[in-house]
N, C-alpha and C positions, 0 to 999 in steps of 0.2 A: 209429483213432476216438479212440485216445488223444492223437497227434500233436496231432487235429482239438484237441482241447478244453483246448492249453496253447496250442495257435495261440491262442485265443478270448479263454484267461486276459490269455495276455502282453499282446494286443490289448485289450486293458478294460483292465490295467493301467496300458497306456502312453496313454489316453487321457487314463485319472483324472487320471493325473500332470500334462498338459497340463493340465485345464481347470483341476488347483487350483494350474498354473503361473500361466497365466493369471487367475484372479481375483488371486492374491497381486500378482503386477505389475502388473495394473487400482488397487487396493487403493493402489500406492505414487505411482500415480503418477494421484493425483486432486488438481485442484486448490484451493490457497489460492486464499481470497478478494482481490482486492486490498486494502485500506486507501488512504484516504483523508485523506490533513490541508486543514481547510478552515479557516480563518480569515477574520473580521476582522477591517481592522482603518485604526480612523482616526490620520492622522495629525496629531502636535502641533507637535514641530518640526520640519524636513522636512531640514534640517542634515547632524546626526541619524543619522535613518531612513538617508538618501542612504549614512551607514559603512555601517548592519548589513549594505546592496542589495547594496553589498561586497563583503561579507563571507558572506555567507549558498552559492553556491553551492560554495566551496572546502569546505562542510559537509553537500552535497550531496553532492557525487562520487558517494563509495565508498555509497554509497547506493539507485543500478536506477532515481530518478524520474524524473515525468514530469512536468514544472508541464501543468496541465490549461484554467487561469483565471487566468490575474491582470489586473482590472482592478476598476474603480469606476465603468463602467456602466452601472445598475443600472440594471434598467426594475419596478418596483413594483407587484407585482397586487396583494397583499392582504397586510395592513399595512406596517409600516414601513422600511423600505431598510436596508442600511446606512451608517453616518455616513460610512465610506469606501471603500475598495477590498476585492474578495475576490479570495483565493490556494486554486486547489487544488486542491491535488501528487497523484500520484501514487504508489504502492507497489508492489512488487508483494506487500506484507498489513500487515496491522497491528501486528504485528511491527517489522515492515521503519522502521511509519511512524513509530511507538514506537522505535526501537532509535534513527533517523536527529536524533528530541529532543531523546535524552536522551545522545547521547552529547556527551564531554568540547569538544566542537568547537562545536558548536551550544550547549551551555549557555557559551560560553566568550562567548559575542553576543550570549547572552538577553536580558541585558539594557538592552545598547543600544536596544536595542528594546523593550520596559517601561517606557525613558526618555523613548524617544519618540513615544510613541501610544498608543492605548487599545487595548487585542486581544483579543476571541474567538477560539479556538483551540482547536480537533477534531480528533478522529478516530476513522474513520469506516468499520466496514468494509463493502466490497460487499455484492451476495447469494455465491454462488461460481458461478462457471461451468458453462456446462449442455455 
């Protein structure tokens, strides 16, 4: 009977350790919500804006991004549409989006855009993945 008691305690301990480990692993695997850079851009100097556009891809390369939207084909349903185009860029997180925006590479070309367009730029954090 003592052997059965020891076996039962050992099994309970093993199950408890397994459950605790599974919970710890699950906690580590909680997904960070994606982050998006959303920009409204009204180009005022197309030639200068083209120079900016040629340099943007190399600033984005280290940040695992994906363009979701780059268009000026907008249908207003309510309110006024943007006067120019819109850009949505997806990142792994809002922190990654901010890291790109604050990166030295992007900081170097940001004044080109600012001189060639009127812009409104936002970082939006998505809902956490289920």
